[in-house]
C-alpha positions as YAML, in Angstrom:
chain: A
units: angstrom
residues:
- id: 1
  name: UNK
  ca: [-0.01, 0.07, 0.04]
- id: 2
  name: UNK
  ca: [1.36, 3.35, -0.80]
- id: 3
  name: UNK
  ca: [2.37, 5.54, 2.09]
- id: 4
  name: UNK
  ca: [0.18, 8.42, 2.89]
- id: 5
  name: UNK
  ca: [2.85, 11.10, 2.50]
- id: 6
  name: UNK
  ca: [4.16, 9.51, -0.85]
- id: 7
  name: UNK
  ca: [0.46, 9.51, -2.34]
- id: 8
  name: UNK
  ca: [0.32, 13.18, -1.49]
- id: 9
  name: UNK
  ca: [3.52, 14.05, -3.25]
- id: 10
  name: UNK
  ca: [2.42, 12.04, -6.43]
- id: 11
  name: UNK
  ca: [-0.99, 13.84, -6.29]
- id: 12
  name: UNK
  ca: [0.78, 17.11, -6.09]
- id: 13
  name: UNK
  ca: [3.12, 16.26, -9.13]
- id: 14
  name: UNK
  ca: [0.18, 15.02, -11.15]
- id: 15
  name: UNK
  ca: [-1.87, 18.03, -10.38]
- id: 16
  name: UNK
  ca: [0.95, 20.34, -11.56]
- id: 17
  name: UNK
  ca: [1.38, 18.19, -14.84]
- id: 18
  name: UNK
  ca: [-2.24, 18.27, -15.60]
- id: 19
  name: UNK
  ca: [-2.41, 22.01, -14.84]
- id: 20
  name: UNK
  ca: [0.27, 22.49, -17.43]
- id: 21
  name: UNK
  ca: [0.31, 20.02, -20.41]
- id: 22
  name: UNK
  ca: [-2.92, 18.50, -19.47]
- id: 23
  name: UNK
  ca: [-6.70, 19.04, -20.11]
- id: 24
  name: UNK
  ca: [-9.68, 17.52, -18.77]
- id: 25
  name: UNK
  ca: [-13.12, 16.88, -19.97]
- id: 26
  name: UNK
  ca: [-15.98, 15.32, -18.00]
- id: 27
  name: UNK
  ca: [-14.88, 11.64, -18.72]
- id: 28
  name: UNK
  ca: [-11.18, 11.78, -19.70]
- id: 29
  name: UNK
  ca: [-7.75, 13.34, -19.12]
- id: 30
  name: UNK
  ca: [-5.19, 13.89, -21.80]
- id: 31
  name: UNK
  ca: [-1.69, 15.06, -21.38]
- id: 32
  name: UNK
  ca: [0.54, 16.06, -24.35]
- id: 33
  name: UNK
  ca: [4.21, 15.85, -24.36]
- id: 34
  name: UNK
  ca: [7.54, 15.55, -26.55]
- id: 35
  name: UNK
  ca: [8.84, 12.71, -24.65]
- id: 36
  name: UNK
  ca: [7.18, 9.24, -24.71]
- id: 37
  name: UNK
  ca: [9.25, 8.08, -21.68]
- id: 38
  name: UNK
  ca: [7.96, 10.86, -19.66]
- id: 39
  name: UNK
  ca: [4.36, 10.18, -20.42]
- id: 40
  name: UNK
  ca: [4.94, 6.44, -19.72]
- id: 41
  name: UNK
  ca: [6.16, 7.41, -16.12]
- id: 42
  name: UNK
  ca: [3.10, 9.63, -15.66]
- id: 43
  name: UNK
  ca: [0.97, 6.74, -16.86]
- id: 44
  name: UNK
  ca: [2.55, 4.59, -14.22]
- id: 45
  name: UNK
  ca: [1.81, 7.05, -11.41]
- id: 46
  name: UNK
  ca: [-1.77, 6.99, -12.47]
- id: 47
  name: UNK
  ca: [-1.66, 3.36, -12.11]
- id: 48
  name: UNK
  ca: [-0.14, 3.46, -8.77]
- id: 49
  name: UNK
  ca: [-2.74, 6.06, -7.51]
- id: 50
  name: UNK
  ca: [-5.89, 4.77, -9.11]
- id: 51
  name: UNK
  ca: [-5.24, 1.42, -10.51]
- id: 52
  name: UNK
  ca: [-5.82, 2.70, -13.94]
- id: 53
  name: UNK
  ca: [-3.69, 3.00, -17.01]
- id: 54
  name: UNK
  ca: [-3.96, 5.09, -20.01]
- id: 55
  name: UNK
  ca: [-3.02, 4.88, -23.68]
- id: 56
  name: UNK
  ca: [-0.16, 6.69, -25.27]
- id: 57
  name: UNK
  ca: [-0.33, 7.59, -28.93]
- id: 58
  name: UNK
  ca: [1.79, 9.62, -31.29]
- id: 59
  name: UNK
  ca: [0.20, 12.98, -32.26]
- id: 60
  name: UNK
  ca: [2.77, 14.08, -34.85]
- id: 61
  name: UNK
  ca: [6.46, 13.94, -35.46]
- id: 62
  name: UNK
  ca: [7.59, 15.19, -32.00]
- id: 63
  name: UNK
  ca: [4.45, 15.00, -29.90]
- id: 64
  name: UNK
  ca: [2.71, 12.20, -28.00]
- id: 65
  name: UNK
  ca: [-0.54, 11.97, -26.04]
- id: 66
  name: UNK
  ca: [-1.64, 10.21, -22.91]
- id: 67
  name: UNK
  ca: [-5.31, 9.41, -22.82]
- id: 68
  name: UNK
  ca: [-6.92, 8.34, -19.56]
- id: 69
  name: UNK
  ca: [-10.62, 7.49, -19.73]
- id: 70
  name: UNK
  ca: [-12.06, 7.76, -16.19]
- id: 71
  name: UNK
  ca: [-14.80, 9.91, -14.81]
- id: 72
  name: UNK
  ca: [-13.75, 9.12, -11.42]
- id: 73
  name: UNK
  ca: [-10.02, 10.57, -11.79]
- id: 74
  name: UNK
  ca: [-11.40, 13.73, -13.43]
- id: 75
  name: UNK
  ca: [-13.83, 14.27, -10.55]
- id: 76
  name: UNK
  ca: [-10.97, 13.85, -8.10]
- id: 77
  name: UNK
  ca: [-8.69, 16.41, -9.81]
- id: 78
  name: UNK
  ca: [-11.49, 18.83, -10.40]
- id: 79
  name: UNK
  ca: [-12.94, 18.79, -7.02]
- id: 80
  name: UNK
  ca: [-9.92, 17.95, -4.84]
- id: 81
  name: UNK
  ca: [-7.40, 19.97, -6.76]
- id: 82
  name: UNK
  ca: [-9.51, 22.65, -8.40]
- id: 83
  name: UNK
  ca: [-8.33, 21.97, -11.80]
- id: 84
  name: UNK
  ca: [-10.99, 23.30, -14.30]
- id: 85
  name: UNK
  ca: [-12.67, 21.25, -17.30]
- id: 86
  name: UNK
  ca: [-11.99, 22.35, -20.72]
- id: 87
  name: UNK
  ca: [-9.74, 25.19, -21.64]
- id: 88
  name: UNK
  ca: [-7.88, 26.58, -18.53]
- id: 89
  name: UNK
  ca: [-4.83, 28.67, -19.47]
- id: 90
  name: UNK
  ca: [-6.43, 31.77, -17.88]
- id: 91
  name: UNK
  ca: [-8.58, 29.96, -15.29]
- id: 92
  name: UNK
  ca: [-6.42, 27.50, -13.52]
- id: 93
  name: UNK
  ca: [-5.43, 28.50, -9.85]
- id: 94
  name: UNK
  ca: [-2.98, 27.04, -7.48]
- id: 95
  name: UNK
  ca: [-4.49, 24.93, -4.84]
- id: 96
  name: UNK
  ca: [-2.79, 26.84, -1.93]
- id: 97
  name: UNK
  ca: [-4.93, 25.28, 0.73]
- id: 98
  name: UNK
  ca: [-4.23, 21.61, -0.34]
- id: 99
  name: UNK
  ca: [-0.49, 22.12, -0.57]
- id: 100
  name: UNK
  ca: [0.01, 22.25, 3.17]
- id: 101
  name: UNK
  ca: [3.75, 21.06, 3.15]
- id: 102
  name: UNK
  ca: [6.79, 22.32, 1.49]
- id: 103
  name: UNK
  ca: [7.51, 18.77, -0.26]
- id: 104
  name: UNK
  ca: [3.98, 19.03, -1.71]
- id: 105
  name: UNK
  ca: [4.63, 22.54, -2.97]
- id: 106
  name: UNK
  ca: [7.86, 21.45, -4.35]
- id: 107
  name: UNK
  ca: [6.42, 18.38, -6.20]
- id: 108
  name: UNK
  ca: [3.51, 20.64, -7.60]
- id: 109
  name: UNK
  ca: [6.08, 23.00, -8.81]
- id: 110
  name: UNK
  ca: [8.08, 20.22, -10.66]
- id: 111
  name: UNK
  ca: [4.91, 19.07, -12.35]
- id: 112
  name: UNK
  ca: [4.48, 22.46, -13.81]
- id: 113
  name: UNK
  ca: [8.10, 22.82, -14.70]
- id: 114
  name: UNK
  ca: [8.09, 19.39, -16.33]
- id: 115
  name: UNK
  ca: [5.08, 20.65, -18.47]
- id: 116
  name: UNK
  ca: [6.01, 24.11, -19.25]
- id: 117
  name: UNK
  ca: [9.61, 24.57, -18.17]
- id: 118
  name: UNK
  ca: [12.68, 24.81, -20.63]
- id: 119
  name: UNK
  ca: [16.41, 24.47, -20.17]
- id: 120
  name: UNK
  ca: [18.28, 26.85, -22.47]
- id: 121
  name: UNK
  ca: [22.06, 27.47, -23.18]
- id: 122
  name: UNK
  ca: [23.09, 31.16, -23.39]
- id: 123
  name: UNK
  ca: [26.54, 32.68, -23.87]
- id: 124
  name: UNK
  ca: [28.15, 35.76, -22.04]
- id: 125
  name: UNK
  ca: [31.45, 36.56, -23.44]
- id: 126
  name: UNK
  ca: [33.47, 33.41, -23.78]
- id: 127
  name: UNK
  ca: [31.52, 31.25, -21.38]
- id: 128
  name: UNK
  ca: [28.29, 29.22, -21.66]
- id: 129
  name: UNK
  ca: [25.66, 28.98, -19.20]
- id: 130
  name: UNK
  ca: [22.23, 27.25, -18.54]
- id: 131
  name: UNK
  ca: [19.14, 28.97, -17.65]
- id: 132
  name: UNK
  ca: [15.64, 27.65, -16.86]
- id: 133
  name: UNK
  ca: [12.56, 29.44, -18.11]
- id: 134
  name: UNK
  ca: [9.12, 29.01, -17.25]
- id: 135
  name: UNK
  ca: [5.99, 30.53, -18.99]
- id: 136
  name: UNK
  ca: [2.35, 30.73, -18.26]
- id: 137
  name: UNK
  ca: [-0.81, 32.81, -19.07]
- id: 138
  name: UNK
  ca: [-1.71, 33.03, -15.46]
- id: 139
  name: UNK
  ca: [0.08, 35.55, -13.22]
- id: 140
  name: UNK
  ca: [-1.16, 33.79, -9.99]
- id: 141
  name: UNK
  ca: [0.44, 30.46, -10.96]
- id: 142
  name: UNK
  ca: [3.67, 32.32, -12.03]
- id: 143
  name: UNK
  ca: [3.87, 34.24, -8.61]
- id: 144
  name: UNK
  ca: [2.99, 30.96, -6.72]
- id: 145
  name: UNK
  ca: [5.76, 28.96, -8.36]
- id: 146
  name: UNK
  ca: [8.10, 31.96, -7.70]
- id: 147
  name: UNK
  ca: [7.28, 31.66, -4.00]
- id: 148
  name: UNK
  ca: [8.03, 28.08, -3.91]
- id: 149
  name: UNK
  ca: [11.45, 28.83, -5.36]
- id: 150
  name: UNK
  ca: [12.02, 31.56, -2.95]
- id: 151
  name: UNK
  ca: [11.12, 29.15, -0.16]
- id: 152
  name: UNK
  ca: [13.75, 26.57, -1.52]
- id: 153
  name: UNK
  ca: [16.62, 29.29, -1.79]
- id: 154
  name: UNK
  ca: [16.47, 29.52, -5.51]
- id: 155
  name: UNK
  ca: [16.82, 33.07, -6.76]
- id: 156
  name: UNK
  ca: [14.87, 33.86, -9.83]
- id: 157
  name: UNK
  ca: [13.41, 36.81, -11.84]
- id: 158
  name: UNK
  ca: [9.82, 37.70, -12.92]
- id: 159
  name: UNK
  ca: [8.75, 39.01, -16.21]
- id: 160
  name: UNK
  ca: [5.48, 39.95, -18.08]
- id: 161
  name: UNK
  ca: [6.00, 39.46, -21.66]
- id: 162
  name: UNK
  ca: [4.19, 41.68, -24.42]
- id: 163
  name: UNK
  ca: [1.97, 38.86, -25.66]
- id: 164
  name: UNK
  ca: [0.47, 38.57, -22.13]
- id: 165
  name: UNK
  ca: [2.52, 35.75, -20.86]
- id: 166
  name: UNK
  ca: [4.08, 35.48, -17.30]
- id: 167
  name: UNK
  ca: [7.62, 34.21, -17.06]
- id: 168
  name: UNK
  ca: [10.09, 33.07, -14.57]
- id: 169
  name: UNK
  ca: [13.98, 32.86, -15.16]
- id: 170
  name: UNK
  ca: [16.61, 31.20, -13.31]
- id: 171
  name: UNK
  ca: [20.00, 32.15, -14.61]
- id: 172
  name: UNK
  ca: [22.40, 32.81, -11.74]
- id: 173
  name: UNK
  ca: [24.73, 29.71, -11.57]
- id: 174
  name: UNK
  ca: [24.39, 29.28, -7.82]
- id: 175
  name: UNK
  ca: [20.60, 29.23, -8.29]
- id: 176
  name: UNK
  ca: [20.85, 26.44, -11.25]
- id: 177
  name: UNK
  ca: [22.88, 24.46, -8.61]
- id: 178
  name: UNK
  ca: [20.53, 24.77, -5.80]
- id: 179
  name: UNK
  ca: [17.58, 23.93, -8.28]
- id: 180
  name: UNK
  ca: [19.37, 20.77, -9.32]
- id: 181
  name: UNK
  ca: [19.78, 19.90, -5.49]
- id: 182
  name: UNK
  ca: [16.30, 20.77, -4.24]
- id: 183
  name: UNK
  ca: [14.01, 20.29, -7.19]
- id: 184
  name: UNK
  ca: [15.25, 19.24, -10.53]
- id: 185
  name: UNK
  ca: [13.15, 17.88, -13.41]
- id: 186
  name: UNK
  ca: [11.57, 14.37, -13.62]
- id: 187
  name: UNK
  ca: [11.27, 14.89, -17.55]
- id: 188
  name: UNK
  ca: [14.23, 13.01, -18.60]
- id: 189
  name: UNK
  ca: [15.18, 15.29, -21.55]
- id: 190
  name: UNK
  ca: [14.95, 18.34, -19.30]
- id: 191
  name: UNK
  ca: [17.02, 16.71, -16.50]
- id: 192
  name: UNK
  ca: [19.73, 15.57, -19.07]
- id: 193
  name: UNK
  ca: [20.02, 19.09, -20.70]
- id: 194
  name: UNK
  ca: [20.26, 20.73, -17.06]
- id: 195
  name: UNK
  ca: [23.05, 18.33, -16.26]
- id: 196
  name: UNK
  ca: [24.94, 18.73, -19.60]
- id: 197
  name: UNK
  ca: [27.79, 21.04, -20.31]
- id: 198
  name: UNK
  ca: [28.63, 23.95, -17.94]
- id: 199
  name: UNK
  ca: [26.19, 23.18, -15.06]
- id: 200
  name: UNK
  ca: [28.14, 22.92, -11.86]
- id: 201
  name: UNK
  ca: [28.95, 19.28, -10.85]
- id: 202
  name: UNK
  ca: [27.23, 19.99, -7.54]
- id: 203
  name: UNK
  ca: [23.83, 20.11, -9.51]
- id: 204
  name: UNK
  ca: [24.20, 16.41, -9.95]
- id: 205
  name: UNK
  ca: [23.54, 15.67, -6.25]
- id: 206
  name: UNK
  ca: [20.24, 14.44, -4.68]
- id: 207
  name: UNK
  ca: [18.62, 13.55, -8.03]
- id: 208
  name: UNK
  ca: [15.04, 12.24, -7.35]
- id: 209
  name: UNK
  ca: [15.19, 8.46, -8.32]
- id: 210
  name: UNK
  ca: [12.32, 8.73, -10.71]
- id: 211
  name: UNK
  ca: [11.85, 5.66, -12.94]
- id: 212
  name: UNK
  ca: [15.38, 4.33, -13.42]
- id: 213
  name: UNK
  ca: [16.47, 5.70, -10.50]
- id: 214
  name: UNK
  ca: [19.32, 8.04, -9.37]
- id: 215
  name: UNK
  ca: [22.73, 8.21, -10.73]
- id: 216
  name: UNK
  ca: [25.11, 5.63, -9.43]
- id: 217
  name: UNK
  ca: [26.43, 6.48, -6.10]
- id: 218
  name: UNK
  ca: [23.78, 9.24, -5.56]
- id: 219
  name: UNK
  ca: [21.06, 8.69, -2.83]
- id: 220
  name: UNK
  ca: [17.73, 9.85, -3.99]
- id: 221
  name: UNK
  ca: [16.15, 12.39, -1.87]
- id: 222
  name: UNK
  ca: [12.87, 10.92, -2.63]
- id: 223
  name: UNK
  ca: [11.88, 8.04, -4.89]
- id: 224
  name: UNK
  ca: [8.81, 7.63, -6.77]
- id: 225
  name: UNK
  ca: [8.96, 4.35, -8.76]
- id: 226
  name: UNK
  ca: [6.19, 4.02, -11.36]
- id: 227
  name: UNK
  ca: [7.25, 0.71, -12.62]
- id: 228
  name: UNK
  ca: [4.12, -1.59, -12.38]
- id: 229
  name: UNK
  ca: [4.03, -3.85, -9.42]
- id: 230
  name: UNK
  ca: [6.55, -1.66, -7.35]
- id: 231
  name: UNK
  ca: [4.91, 0.64, -4.74]
- id: 232
  name: UNK
  ca: [6.89, 4.01, -4.16]
- id: 233
  name: UNK
  ca: [8.52, 4.63, -0.83]
- id: 234
  name: UNK
  ca: [10.20, 7.46, 0.61]
- id: 235
  name: UNK
  ca: [13.85, 7.36, 1.36]
- id: 236
  name: UNK
  ca: [15.82, 9.77, 3.46]
- id: 237
  name: UNK
  ca: [17.82, 12.49, 1.84]
...
């Protein structure tokens, strides 16, 4: 049986993912992504929480879709996590009253960042750096994620773009390192991109052991194993 705290973390992460790259109608949830491995991982989390797996289909050259047909799961995330049905880019609101612990807030933020975050390379003089960007149509969501970053000692900047989007940028090298230690991505491509190149070696510490687990010799801060048949369990960081 899944431990109570671990269940809350998985719920928090999935709520962030659905709020970002997902959409819900009365009888189904669909989540789009550019990485089939990531969607398979999410599919496994639905199996762990609800005993229900969805179907992943290709939606183009670089896009996949996870489709889960379940009125009960839709009702749960709509009523308990306040995720609206249909188009939600302007109407989604962070469920502050449900995210009662920092770990839950962190996993909710990771869900959003896995969905809407990017890792970019940029140059200043002769040096190359990483920066993390996050963009949303909701000022409230942007500000809530900014709060979570601040609570975890990650320095970031907030912007409002001309097209009406609200953005967070993490560019300071020490903040990129802290992000790698305290949050990091579960999305395999984004996590790999963050660790590649000029990112400080310290950012490789405390990777969450999602799916395939942490790097050799690194003890995961929290492990969520979505492999069918393996119930996730918390490990000390």
